[in-house]
Every structure is written in C-alpha cells, then in structure tokens.
C-alpha positions as CSV (number, residue, x, y, z in Angstrom):
1,M,23.1,42.9,81.9
2,K,22.8,45.9,84.3
3,L,26.1,45.1,85.8
4,I,27.9,45.1,82.5
5,A,26.3,48.4,81.4
6,K,27.4,50.0,84.7
7,T,30.9,48.8,84.2
8,K,31.0,50.2,80.7
9,K,29.7,53.5,82.0
10,T,32.4,53.7,84.7
11,K,35.1,52.9,82.2
12,T,33.8,55.6,79.9
13,S,33.7,58.2,82.8
14,K,37.3,57.2,83.7
15,S,38.4,57.6,80.1
16,Y,36.9,61.1,80.0
17,L,38.5,62.0,83.3
18,F,41.9,60.7,82.1
19,L,41.6,62.7,78.8
20,F,40.7,65.9,80.7
21,A,43.6,65.5,83.1
22,L,45.9,64.8,80.2
23,L,44.8,67.9,78.4
24,F,45.0,70.0,81.5
25,F,48.5,69.0,82.5
26,A,49.7,69.2,78.9
27,T,48.7,72.9,78.8
28,A,50.1,73.7,82.2
29,E,53.5,75.5,82.0
30,A,56.4,74.6,84.2
31,A,57.5,77.3,86.6
32,T,60.6,79.1,85.3
33,Q,63.3,80.4,87.7
34,A,62.4,83.9,86.6
35,S,58.7,83.4,87.7
36,I,59.8,81.8,91.0
37,D,62.2,84.7,91.7
38,D,59.4,87.2,90.8
39,T,57.0,85.5,93.1
40,W,59.6,85.4,95.9
41,N,60.3,89.1,95.5
42,K,56.6,90.0,95.5
43,G,56.2,88.0,98.8
44,L,59.1,89.8,100.4
45,A,57.8,93.2,99.3
46,W,54.4,92.3,100.8
47,L,56.0,91.3,104.0
48,I,57.9,94.6,104.3
49,Q,54.8,96.6,103.4
50,T,52.6,95.0,106.1
51,Q,55.0,95.7,109.0
52,N,53.3,97.9,111.6
53,G,54.7,101.3,112.6
54,N,56.0,99.9,115.9
55,G,58.1,97.2,114.2
56,S,55.8,94.2,114.8
57,W,53.9,92.2,112.2
58,A,50.5,91.5,113.6
59,N,47.0,92.9,113.5
60,I,45.5,90.7,116.2
61,Q,46.6,91.2,119.8
62,G,48.4,88.2,121.2
63,T,49.9,87.1,117.9
64,E,52.7,89.7,117.7
65,F,55.5,87.5,118.7
66,I,54.5,84.7,116.4
67,A,54.0,86.9,113.4
68,T,57.1,89.2,114.1
69,T,59.5,86.3,114.7
70,A,58.3,84.5,111.6
71,A,58.7,87.7,109.5
72,I,62.2,88.4,110.9
73,D,63.3,84.8,110.3
74,T,62.0,85.0,106.7
75,L,63.8,88.2,106.0
76,G,67.0,86.9,107.5
77,R,66.9,83.7,105.5
78,A,66.3,85.8,102.3
79,N,69.3,87.9,103.4
80,V,67.2,91.0,103.5
81,I,68.9,92.7,106.4
82,N,67.5,96.2,106.2
83,F,65.6,98.8,108.3
84,N,62.5,96.7,108.5
85,Y,64.5,93.7,109.8
86,N,66.2,95.8,112.4
87,K,63.0,97.5,113.5
88,G,61.4,94.1,114.0
89,L,64.4,92.9,116.0
90,S,64.1,96.0,118.1
91,W,60.4,95.4,118.7
92,I,61.2,91.8,119.8
93,S,64.0,92.9,122.1
94,N,61.9,95.6,123.8
95,N,58.7,93.7,124.4
96,K,58.1,91.0,127.0
97,P,56.5,87.8,125.7
98,H,53.4,86.6,127.5
99,S,53.9,82.9,127.0
100,V,56.6,80.2,127.0
101,D,56.0,79.8,123.2
102,S,56.6,83.6,122.7
103,L,59.7,83.4,124.9
104,A,61.1,80.5,122.9
105,R,60.5,82.4,119.6
106,K,62.1,85.5,121.0
107,I,65.2,83.5,122.0
108,M,65.5,81.6,118.7
109,T,65.0,84.8,116.6
110,T,67.6,86.8,118.6
111,Y,69.9,83.8,118.4
112,N,69.5,83.4,114.7
113,S,70.0,87.1,114.1
114,H,73.1,87.5,116.3
115,G,74.6,84.0,116.2
116,V,74.9,83.4,119.9
117,V,72.3,82.0,122.2
118,T,73.6,84.0,125.2
119,Y,72.4,87.2,123.5
120,G,68.8,85.9,123.4
121,L,69.1,84.6,127.0
122,K,70.5,87.9,128.2
123,Q,67.6,89.8,126.6
124,T,65.1,87.6,128.3
125,N,66.8,87.1,131.6
126,N,64.5,89.4,133.5
127,L,61.4,87.6,132.2
128,I,62.3,84.5,134.2
129,S,62.7,86.2,137.5
130,T,59.7,88.5,137.1
131,P,56.6,87.1,138.9
C-alpha cells in the first residue's frame, strides 16, 4: 500500500511541475530582433565605456592582453572601427606580452585588424629575440 501511495504522490508532483513549466513558458515572450539589437548595442556601449585611458581593457594586472584583444576582436566583428578600436590596437602594438598566450593573442588581433599575418609578426619580431 505504501508503494502505491508513494507512486501517486510522485505522479501528482510531476503533474504540478509540468503545469508550472507549461504556464511559465506560455507567458515567456520570444525575443524580437529589436530587443536583440538593443541588447547588442547596450553591450557595445558598455564595452566602449569601460576602456581604460591608456587604451587597454583590464583592471587586473596581467589580464590586459586577454581583455584588450577580446574587446578589439568584438568591436571589429561588430564593425565598430572607431577611436576606441584604434586606441586599443595602439595599446596592443606598443606593449610587450609577458606570455606565449598573450603573444598569440597579439598576433591574431593584429592579423584580424590588418588582414596580413606579417604585420602581426613584424610587430612582435623583437619579442622573440629579446632574452
């Protein structure tokens, strides 16, 4: 008898959960293109506003190359080629990376921004020969 009662309780709980989910998803609105565009524009505005005065995008020392290359790549993909984009590229070009990962990010970002890998390699050539 206890087994049957437990099974009925579980079925009842599942029924309530199903009804709750059905009501929740029935009231959820689908994202419109306008709301997606608005969110995208707010994100780009936030990205531009959080750029540091020196052109980088980081508040924690050691993460400058990761944050700055990600920001530049994002602005480039969004076709926002403006002062902030160029200031970030300038920061990348004028600073030496402190790891192989940062060097790779620097090369890829300069390559993506200028279209030729030799530009990125030329910019980082002195890093390889420096002890």
